[in-house]
C-alpha positions as CSV (number, residue, x, y, z in Angstrom):
1,M,22.0,-18.6,-21.3
2,V,20.9,-21.1,-18.5
3,D,22.1,-20.5,-14.9
4,S,23.8,-23.8,-13.9
5,K,23.0,-23.0,-10.2
6,H,19.3,-22.4,-10.6
7,G,18.6,-24.3,-13.8
8,R,16.7,-21.4,-15.4
9,S,17.8,-18.7,-17.9
10,A,17.9,-15.1,-16.9
11,A,14.9,-14.5,-19.1
12,D,12.9,-17.1,-17.3
13,R,13.8,-15.7,-13.9
14,L,12.9,-12.2,-15.0
15,T,9.6,-13.4,-16.3
16,A,8.9,-15.0,-12.9
17,A,9.7,-11.8,-11.1
18,V,7.5,-9.5,-13.1
19,K,4.1,-9.4,-11.4
20,S,0.8,-7.6,-12.1
21,Y,1.8,-4.4,-10.3
22,D,5.5,-4.6,-9.6
23,I,8.7,-6.7,-9.8
24,R,9.4,-9.0,-7.0
25,G,11.5,-12.2,-6.4
26,L,14.2,-14.0,-4.5
27,V,17.5,-12.1,-4.3
28,D,20.2,-13.6,-6.6
29,V,17.7,-16.1,-7.8
30,D,14.9,-14.2,-9.6
31,L,16.7,-10.9,-9.3
32,T,20.4,-10.5,-10.0
33,D,22.6,-7.4,-10.7
34,Q,22.6,-8.3,-14.3
35,I,18.8,-8.7,-14.5
36,V,18.3,-5.4,-12.6
37,E,20.7,-3.5,-14.8
38,A,18.7,-4.7,-17.9
39,I,15.5,-3.6,-16.3
40,G,17.0,-0.1,-15.7
41,A,17.9,0.1,-19.4
42,A,14.5,-1.1,-20.5
43,F,12.8,1.3,-18.2
44,V,14.5,4.3,-19.9
45,D,13.7,3.0,-23.4
46,E,10.0,2.2,-22.6
47,L,9.4,5.6,-21.1
48,G,11.5,7.5,-23.6
49,A,13.5,8.8,-20.7
50,A,16.9,9.3,-22.5
51,G,18.1,12.8,-21.4
52,A,15.4,12.9,-18.6
53,D,15.7,12.4,-14.9
54,V,15.0,9.0,-13.2
55,V,14.7,9.0,-9.4
56,V,16.2,5.9,-7.8
57,G,15.6,5.1,-4.1
58,H,15.8,2.0,-1.9
59,D,14.8,0.5,1.4
60,M,17.1,-1.0,4.2
61,R,17.4,-4.6,2.8
62,D,21.0,-5.7,2.4
63,S,20.6,-6.2,-1.4
64,S,18.8,-2.9,-2.0
65,P,21.9,-0.6,-2.4
66,R,23.6,-2.8,-4.9
67,F,20.4,-3.3,-6.9
68,A,19.8,0.4,-6.9
69,A,23.3,0.9,-8.2
70,A,22.9,-1.8,-10.9
71,F,19.6,-0.2,-12.0
72,G,21.3,3.2,-12.2
73,A,24.0,1.8,-14.4
74,G,21.3,0.5,-16.8
75,V,19.6,3.9,-16.8
76,R,22.8,5.8,-17.5
77,A,23.8,3.3,-20.3
78,R,20.6,4.3,-22.2
79,G,21.0,8.0,-21.6
80,G,18.9,8.6,-18.5
81,N,20.0,10.9,-15.7
82,V,19.9,9.2,-12.3
83,I,18.7,11.2,-9.2
84,S,19.8,9.0,-6.3
85,I,17.7,9.7,-3.2
86,G,19.2,6.7,-1.2
87,L,17.4,5.3,1.7
88,C,13.7,6.2,1.6
89,S,10.1,4.9,2.1
90,T,8.0,4.1,-0.9
91,D,5.8,7.1,-0.4
92,E,8.9,9.2,-0.1
93,S,9.9,8.0,-3.6
94,Y,6.4,8.9,-4.8
95,F,7.0,12.4,-3.4
96,A,10.3,12.7,-5.3
97,S,8.7,11.5,-8.5
98,G,5.7,13.8,-8.1
99,S,7.6,16.9,-7.0
100,M,10.3,16.5,-9.6
101,D,7.9,15.2,-12.3
102,A,10.4,12.4,-12.9
103,A,10.1,8.7,-13.5
104,A,11.1,6.7,-10.4
105,A,12.2,3.3,-9.2
106,M,11.9,2.1,-5.6
107,F,13.8,-1.0,-4.5
108,T,11.8,-2.8,-1.9
109,A,9.9,-6.1,-1.3
110,S,7.5,-4.3,1.1
111,H,6.5,-6.7,3.8
112,N,8.1,-9.9,2.3
113,P,10.9,-11.7,4.2
114,S,14.5,-10.6,3.9
115,A,15.3,-13.2,1.1
116,Y,13.1,-11.1,-1.3
117,N,13.5,-7.8,-3.0
118,G,11.7,-6.0,-5.8
119,I,11.1,-2.8,-7.7
120,K,8.1,-0.4,-7.7
121,L,8.3,1.6,-10.9
122,S,6.5,4.9,-11.6
123,R,6.1,7.2,-14.6
124,P,6.7,10.9,-14.0
125,G,4.3,12.4,-11.5
126,A,4.2,9.2,-9.5
127,Q,1.9,7.5,-12.0
128,S,2.0,3.7,-11.4
129,L,2.8,1.0,-13.9
130,S,1.0,-2.3,-14.2
131,F,1.8,-5.2,-16.4
132,D,-0.6,-3.9,-19.0
133,T,0.5,-0.3,-18.9
134,G,4.3,-0.8,-19.2
135,L,5.7,-3.6,-17.0
136,G,5.1,-6.3,-19.6
137,A,6.9,-4.2,-22.3
138,I,9.7,-3.4,-19.9
139,R,10.1,-7.1,-19.2
140,D,10.3,-7.9,-22.9
141,R,12.9,-5.1,-23.6
142,A,15.0,-6.3,-20.6
143,I,14.9,-9.9,-21.9
144,A,16.3,-8.6,-25.3
145,F,19.1,-6.8,-23.4
146,L,19.9,-9.9,-21.4
147,T,20.2,-11.8,-24.7
148,A,22.1,-9.3,-26.9
149,G,23.6,-6.9,-24.3
150,I,22.7,-3.3,-23.5
151,P,23.9,-0.9,-26.3
152,A,25.3,2.4,-25.1
153,A,23.3,5.5,-25.9
154,E,25.0,8.2,-28.0
155,A,25.1,10.4,-24.9
156,G,25.5,8.5,-21.6
157,G,23.5,9.6,-18.6
158,T,24.6,11.4,-15.4
159,E,24.1,10.8,-11.7
160,R,23.6,13.1,-8.8
161,T,22.5,12.6,-5.2
162,V,19.5,14.5,-3.6
163,D,18.2,14.3,0.0
164,V,14.4,14.8,-0.1
165,L,13.6,13.7,3.5
166,A,13.1,17.2,4.9
167,D,11.1,18.4,2.0
168,Y,8.9,15.3,2.2
169,A,8.3,15.8,5.9
170,R,7.5,19.5,5.4
171,A,5.1,18.7,2.6
172,L,3.2,16.1,4.7
173,R,2.8,18.5,7.6
174,G,1.4,21.0,5.1
175,F,-1.3,18.5,4.1
176,V,-2.2,17.6,7.7
177,P,-1.2,20.3,10.3
178,L,-0.7,18.8,13.8
179,E,0.6,21.8,15.6
180,Q,-2.6,22.7,17.4
181,I,-3.8,19.3,18.6
182,R,-3.9,18.2,22.2
183,P,-0.7,16.4,23.4
184,L,-0.7,12.7,22.4
185,R,1.5,9.8,23.4
186,I,1.9,7.4,20.4
187,V,3.8,4.1,20.3
188,V,5.2,3.4,16.8
189,D,6.3,0.0,15.6
190,A,8.5,0.4,12.5
191,G,9.3,-3.3,12.3
192,N,12.9,-2.4,11.5
193,G,11.6,-0.9,8.2
194,M,11.8,2.5,6.7
195,G,9.3,4.0,9.2
196,G,12.2,4.1,11.6
197,M,13.6,6.9,9.4
198,T,10.5,8.7,8.2
199,V,8.5,8.8,11.5
200,P,11.2,10.8,13.4
201,A,11.4,13.2,10.4
202,V,7.6,13.7,10.0
203,L,6.2,13.4,13.5
204,G,9.5,14.3,15.3
205,D,12.2,16.9,14.8
206,A,14.8,14.7,13.1
207,A,14.5,16.7,9.8
208,G,14.9,20.0,11.6
209,L,11.1,20.8,11.7
210,E,9.2,22.3,14.7
211,K,8.5,19.9,17.5
212,L,4.9,18.7,17.5
213,P,2.7,17.9,20.6
214,V,3.2,14.2,19.9
215,E,5.3,12.0,22.1
216,I,6.7,9.1,20.1
217,I,7.6,5.9,21.9
218,P,9.7,4.0,19.3
219,M,9.8,0.3,18.7
220,Y,12.2,-1.4,16.3
221,F,13.3,1.9,14.6
222,E,16.7,0.4,13.8
223,L,16.9,-0.1,10.0
224,D,17.5,-3.8,9.5
225,G,16.5,-5.7,6.4
226,T,16.7,-9.1,8.2
227,F,13.7,-8.1,10.4
228,P,15.1,-9.5,13.6
229,N,12.0,-8.8,15.8
230,H,9.1,-9.8,13.6
231,E,8.0,-9.6,9.9
232,A,7.3,-6.1,8.8
233,N,3.7,-7.1,7.8
234,P,1.2,-5.6,10.1
235,L,-1.7,-7.2,8.2
236,D,-0.8,-10.3,10.1
237,P,-2.2,-10.0,13.7
238,A,0.9,-11.9,15.0
239,N,3.0,-8.9,14.1
240,L,0.9,-6.5,16.1
241,V,1.4,-8.3,19.5
242,D,4.4,-6.3,20.6
243,L,2.7,-3.0,19.7
244,T,-0.6,-3.8,21.4
245,R,1.3,-4.8,24.6
246,A,3.4,-1.6,24.5
247,V,0.5,0.7,24.0
248,V,-1.2,-0.6,27.1
249,E,2.0,-0.6,29.2
250,H,2.9,3.0,28.3
251,G,-0.7,4.3,28.7
252,A,-0.5,5.6,25.1
253,D,-3.3,7.2,23.2
254,A,-2.7,5.1,20.1
255,G,-0.3,2.8,18.3
256,L,0.9,2.8,14.7
257,A,2.5,-0.1,12.8
258,F,4.3,0.4,9.5
259,D,5.2,-2.2,6.9
260,G,8.7,-2.6,5.6
261,D,8.7,0.2,3.0
262,A,6.4,2.3,5.3
263,D,3.7,2.9,2.7
264,R,1.1,1.1,4.8
265,C,0.1,2.0,8.3
266,F,-2.1,0.1,10.8
267,V,-3.7,1.8,13.8
268,V,-4.5,0.3,17.3
269,D,-6.4,2.1,20.0
270,E,-5.5,2.9,23.6
271,N,-6.6,-0.6,24.6
272,G,-4.4,-2.3,22.0
273,N,-7.3,-3.2,19.7
274,P,-6.9,-2.8,16.0
275,V,-8.8,0.0,14.3
276,S,-9.9,-1.5,11.0
277,P,-8.6,0.1,7.7
278,S,-12.3,0.6,6.8
279,A,-12.7,2.8,9.8
280,V,-9.6,4.7,9.0
281,T,-10.8,5.1,5.4
282,A,-14.1,6.5,6.7
283,I,-12.3,8.9,9.1
284,V,-10.0,10.2,6.5
285,A,-12.8,10.5,3.9
286,V,-14.8,12.7,6.2
287,R,-11.8,15.0,6.8
288,E,-10.8,15.2,3.1
289,I,-14.4,16.0,2.1
290,A,-14.6,18.8,4.7
291,R,-11.2,20.1,3.5
292,E,-12.4,20.2,-0.1
293,R,-15.5,22.1,0.9
294,E,-13.5,24.5,3.0
295,N,-11.4,25.2,-0.1
296,G,-14.5,26.3,-1.9
297,D,-15.1,23.3,-4.1
298,D,-18.9,23.1,-4.7
299,S,-18.6,20.4,-7.4
300,Q,-19.5,16.8,-7.1
301,I,-16.7,15.3,-4.9
302,Q,-15.8,11.6,-5.4
303,V,-14.2,9.2,-3.0
304,L,-13.0,5.7,-3.9
305,H,-13.2,2.6,-1.8
306,N,-12.5,-1.0,-2.9
307,L,-15.3,-3.5,-2.8
308,I,-14.0,-5.2,0.4
309,T,-14.2,-2.1,2.7
310,S,-17.1,-1.9,5.1
311,R,-20.5,-1.0,3.9
312,F,-20.2,2.0,6.3
313,V,-17.6,3.6,4.1
314,P,-19.9,4.4,1.2
315,E,-22.6,5.3,3.7
316,V,-20.5,7.9,5.5
317,I,-19.1,9.3,2.2
318,A,-22.7,9.8,0.9
319,D,-23.8,11.2,4.3
320,H,-21.2,13.9,4.0
321,G,-22.3,15.0,0.5
322,A,-19.8,13.2,-1.7
323,V,-20.1,10.3,-4.2
324,P,-18.7,6.9,-3.2
325,V,-17.1,5.0,-6.1
326,R,-16.6,1.3,-5.7
327,T,-13.5,-0.2,-7.2
328,R,-11.6,-3.5,-7.6
329,V,-8.8,-4.4,-5.3
330,G,-5.2,-3.3,-6.3
331,H,-3.1,-0.2,-6.0
332,S,-2.4,0.3,-9.7
333,L,-6.1,0.0,-10.5
334,I,-7.1,2.5,-7.8
335,K,-4.4,5.0,-8.8
336,A,-5.6,4.9,-12.4
337,E,-9.2,5.3,-11.2
338,M,-8.2,8.2,-9.0
339,R,-6.7,10.1,-12.0
340,Q,-9.6,9.2,-14.2
341,T,-12.4,10.3,-11.8
342,G,-10.6,13.1,-10.1
343,A,-11.4,11.5,-6.7
344,I,-10.0,13.3,-3.8
345,F,-9.2,10.2,-1.7
346,G,-9.3,6.4,-1.9
347,G,-9.0,3.6,0.7
348,E,-8.5,-0.1,0.7
349,H,-9.1,-2.9,3.2
350,S,-5.4,-3.6,3.1
351,A,-4.5,-0.2,4.6
352,H,-3.5,1.5,1.4
353,Y,-4.7,5.1,1.3
354,Y,-4.6,7.3,-1.8
355,F,-4.6,11.1,-1.9
356,R,-5.3,13.2,-5.0
357,D,-3.1,16.0,-3.6
358,F,-0.3,13.5,-3.3
359,W,-0.3,12.7,-7.0
360,S,-3.0,10.1,-6.4
361,A,-0.4,7.9,-4.8
362,D,-0.8,5.9,-1.6
363,N,0.7,7.3,1.7
364,G,0.2,5.5,5.0
365,M,1.9,8.3,6.9
366,L,-0.7,10.8,5.7
367,A,-3.5,8.6,6.7
368,A,-2.0,8.1,10.2
369,M,-1.6,11.9,10.5
370,H,-5.3,12.4,9.7
371,V,-6.2,9.9,12.5
372,L,-3.9,11.8,14.9
373,A,-5.3,15.1,13.9
374,E,-8.9,14.0,14.4
375,L,-8.1,12.2,17.7
376,G,-6.2,15.3,19.0
377,S,-8.9,17.7,18.1
378,Q,-11.6,16.3,20.5
379,P,-11.7,14.7,24.0
380,L,-12.8,11.1,23.1
381,T,-10.4,8.2,23.3
382,L,-9.5,6.5,20.1
383,S,-11.6,3.4,20.9
384,E,-14.7,5.7,21.6
385,F,-14.1,7.7,18.5
386,A,-13.3,4.8,16.2
387,A,-16.4,2.9,17.3
388,E,-18.5,5.6,15.6
389,F,-16.9,4.5,12.3
390,S,-17.1,0.7,12.9
391,P,-20.8,-0.1,13.4
392,Y,-20.8,-3.4,11.6
393,M,-19.0,-6.7,12.0
394,Q,-16.3,-7.8,9.6
395,S,-14.5,-11.1,9.4
396,G,-11.2,-9.9,8.1
397,E,-9.6,-11.6,5.1
398,I,-9.5,-15.4,5.5
399,N,-7.4,-17.4,3.1
400,S,-8.1,-21.1,2.2
401,S,-6.1,-23.4,0.0
402,V,-8.3,-25.1,-2.6
403,D,-7.6,-27.8,-5.2
404,D,-10.3,-26.6,-7.6
405,V,-11.2,-22.9,-7.5
406,P,-14.0,-22.9,-10.1
407,L,-15.6,-25.9,-8.4
408,A,-15.5,-24.1,-5.0
409,L,-17.1,-21.0,-6.5
410,A,-19.8,-23.1,-8.1
411,R,-20.7,-24.6,-4.8
412,I,-21.1,-21.1,-3.3
413,V,-23.3,-19.9,-6.1
414,D,-25.5,-23.0,-5.9
415,A,-25.9,-22.6,-2.1
416,F,-26.7,-18.9,-2.1
417,Q,-28.5,-18.4,-5.5
418,T,-31.9,-17.9,-3.9
419,R,-30.6,-15.8,-1.0
420,A,-28.3,-13.4,-2.6
421,E,-27.6,-11.1,-5.5
422,F,-24.2,-11.7,-7.2
423,D,-21.7,-9.5,-9.0
424,E,-18.3,-10.4,-10.5
425,M,-16.6,-7.0,-10.4
426,D,-13.7,-8.6,-8.6
427,G,-14.1,-12.2,-7.7
428,L,-17.6,-13.1,-6.5
429,T,-19.6,-10.7,-4.3
430,A,-22.8,-11.9,-2.8
431,T,-25.2,-9.5,-1.2
432,G,-28.0,-11.0,1.0
433,I,-31.6,-10.6,-0.1
434,T,-33.0,-9.8,3.4
435,P,-36.5,-8.8,4.4
436,A,-37.0,-5.4,5.9
437,G,-35.8,-5.3,9.5
438,E,-33.5,-8.3,9.2
439,P,-29.7,-7.8,9.5
440,F,-27.9,-7.2,6.2
441,W,-24.9,-9.3,5.1
442,W,-22.5,-9.6,2.2
443,F,-19.4,-11.5,1.3
444,N,-16.7,-11.5,-1.3
445,V,-14.6,-14.4,-2.5
446,R,-11.5,-13.7,-4.7
447,P,-9.0,-16.1,-6.2
448,S,-5.4,-15.3,-5.7
449,N,-3.5,-14.3,-8.8
450,T,-0.4,-16.5,-7.9
451,E,-1.6,-19.3,-5.6
452,P,-4.4,-21.9,-5.4
453,L,-6.1,-19.8,-2.7
454,L,-9.5,-18.2,-2.2
455,R,-9.7,-15.1,-0.1
456,L,-13.0,-14.6,1.8
457,N,-14.2,-11.3,3.4
458,V,-17.6,-11.2,5.2
459,E,-19.6,-8.4,6.8
460,G,-22.8,-8.5,8.7
461,E,-24.9,-6.0,10.6
462,D,-24.2,-7.9,13.8
463,A,-21.7,-10.5,15.0
464,V,-24.2,-13.4,14.9
465,T,-25.1,-12.7,11.2
466,M,-21.5,-12.3,10.1
467,E,-20.3,-15.4,11.9
468,A,-23.1,-17.6,10.5
469,V,-22.4,-16.4,6.9
470,R,-18.7,-16.7,7.4
471,D,-18.9,-20.3,8.7
472,E,-21.3,-21.4,5.9
473,V,-19.1,-20.0,3.1
474,L,-15.9,-21.4,4.6
475,A,-17.5,-24.8,4.8
476,L,-18.4,-24.6,1.1
477,I,-14.9,-23.4,0.2
478,R,-13.2,-26.2,2.1
479,A,-15.6,-29.0,1.3
């Protein structure tokens, strides 16, 4: 059936919404109640979850409650039992999936604008799904249901409501105790996203837990899926302006910024300057390695980092007696690698942080708590402390629109073929062939999966080196 308003069938719209790692699209265009209900039914069939529990949670977007209800209807129609956890962050839904050993669906479009929504699906134990490990098959089953209808299971499913916020907060405090740190003043920008609910529970006493020596100065804690103050995307420096100003005005020790579904956290120091996700990765890695050793693990400890994090990350991992493992970019890939290698921790340049003891899922709140714990256990300011973990210069990710991606990549290879070694683990990575004593450099160029874009990341031992390589590669990309 073709939708007369949008000129596309429901199957075509669903196909457009199913991405590599999740489902995401425009509300009532790519995703409708009917489409979401079919996805819920397909999810149960693909996972063999008839008679089993399926956790369903959602963020604060206007469309999220009705989409969660539609998904639940599809789950029950095929015999799954819905555990509704209501408003939650994405990492809170992972906690529910892991602690209950149940499949889960989280309704959110993360940092995307309010016109979007989406679904992050997990197998029991918070195991992620990618297109190749289940999402594609769920799409195909849902298309069949959209065509022929959803047949009722012999035994329909049930639904019950469970509040997991206090248990989630208690669990995170168990992972990273903060009771004994020195008093800290922290500005938190929740961006009107789910951090406005989880931060008071975890770092405050809203969930009935003991008060911590952490003073929270809240910004935009009101849950509002229209994002009236700024986009809930702290990866864009424009969305950190209010936080950086507030940190300085309040004389705070640090600032935290969460994205819409609060699974990513960005950190700024007492001067309002960003602390790079690579530095955060290194800080957390050192703490997690030490914790593992304190627990008596004498085995070979592995820590993951994607190939765009700073060169300092694998250096510090190795310096602390663990094995750094380089991975491609992407949360489903890293979660799978975490489980396969038994790595205790993993970090990405995009501020996704993964913890083995959190079912190998990502949790920005846990990473933030590690930073606060380390900051609060010694007298240095955050800028002084973070500088120890940021010795090199990074460009950050720079996106360029290109008409011919292969041609742009060919220009880069031709220009650097005598000056660099290349690998194609994820996009094109070039590592400079530099004589002893000269500054090192490397860069990575990755094509976007969905747009005619090239994403450039450059690092150099000093600013002059990094900027020279950055400018040369950008000129080749944009020629």
